[in-house]
C-alpha positions, 0 to 999 in steps of 0.5 A: 499499500503506497501513496497518500491513502497509506501515509492517512492510513498511518494517522493515530485514531483519536482516543475517545471516551469509550476507549478509557472506559475499556481501559479502566473497566467501567462504563462511558457513562462513568467516564463522561460523568467524572469528566464533568466533574458531577458530584455523583462521582466521588472526588477520589475517583473523578480525579483518578478517571481524569488523569488516566485520561490525560494520560492516554491522550483523550481529547473532548471533540468540541463539536460532540460536546456542544452536541452533547452538552446543547441536548442537555439543555433541551432535558432541563428545560423544565428545571434551567441549569445555573450559572452563579455569580460571587461578589462580597455582596450579593449582585443588584438585580437592577445593574446593567451589568446584572441585567446583561448576565441574567438576559444572556443566561436565560436566551441559552435556557439558564438560570444566573443565581447570585452568591454573596461571600459576606453570606458565606464568612468569606469563606471559599470552602463555605462556597464550594459546598454551596456549589456542589450542592446546587450542583452549578458547575459555572462561575463568574467573578465579579469584580472584588475587592484589592487583596481578595483572595479566592484560591480556595475556590475549586476551580478545578471543577468549574468552567469560570470567569472573571469581570475585570482585572481586579481578581489578581489570582488565578488567572481565570479567563477574563471579560472587561470594560476595555478601560484602556481605550475608554479613556482616549475615546473621552479624551478624544471627545473632550479635545473635540469639544475644544478641551486641551486641558484635560486632568484626571481625578483617580484615588491609588485604590482605582488605580491598582484594582484596574491594574492601572488601565486607565492610567496609562490609557491616559499617560499615553493620550498625553504623550499622543497628542502633543508637547503639553506638560501633562497635568498631575493626577488627582488623588481625591480620598487624601484631599478635600475641595480647597485642593480640588480647585487649587488643583484645577487651577493651578493645571488650568483644566477645562476639563477632568476625567474621574470615576464617577466620584459626583462628590467631585461635582459638589466640589466644583459646584462649591468651587464657583460659588467660593471662587473667580473660576472659569467652566470645568467639565466634569466627564464620568470614565463609567457609567451606562446608557441611562446615565446623566453624566457625560462620558462613557457608556461602558456598555455592561451589558453586553460585558455580562453577556459576553462573561455568560457565554464565556462559560457557556463555551467552555462547559460546551468543551468540558473546559474547567479550572484556570487554564494556562493561557486565559483568553480576555475580551474586551467590550470598547466603551460608547461616548454619551453627551449626558448634562452638564456638569460644569458650575451653574450648568 
């Protein structure tokens, strides 16, 4: 036997789930449940089956996995499967982010369960028990506080993703607003409106939670915009209304970017009453299409929807745990005009 056919005939056939079951002398359904981390298989037996499957070279077929996941979805229509979200406190059901999560989950036949670490004494092992008891295998980690430690969560059995860069470890697939590009967009729109002296008000804590993306985007834009000296960043937690006004006057700012600190608007109006000052526009880097502030609509509904699609795609591929190379999905915001935030405006 020669030629192309002979060459193809020597190609090794992919290892199937039935091959794994035959090798381990067990039923294919047992192997299937173990690979999906189902609680009906003990943790030790499931880990043994997964290790043996990996050693034999088993790789799930994404097409078959997607099909079987869809079939399982049809079977559960009366009792929807669940995608859990976890954060320090329960997610606000009326927030744009949660609406996006819920709508996308329902469109795929799932429901969303909001879990709060505060109600579990901040103990990841309690969360693990809750997830196992409810048979939940998909988890979305919402933005967390600085230095939050979720290392105790059993991500090995979960198809998980995180929203935003605030969770530093583990490095789960991330879906986030494109903070770097959003600052560029805000600066560009303000410049089109005639603002050439644009400042940034940003706390150290917020800067850390976002991996310096707002600050990096602002400094990069200032460098690209021309040779003017970049105004120093204003740190609101360490200062007061008088210093805020002095900063604006000294730097001769006509616009200020802020993560939506509403007290800065009060400070600005107070400065307008107490001092002779020129109009200054506040533009928010956070918000949605319903916000009254001019600035960026982060499109958090789409961020939430993309997170749901990510964990569903992972579960369909039998992809659990923390991947070696996590994907990142960035959603670019849109500029919204909003209402005036100038003194007397």
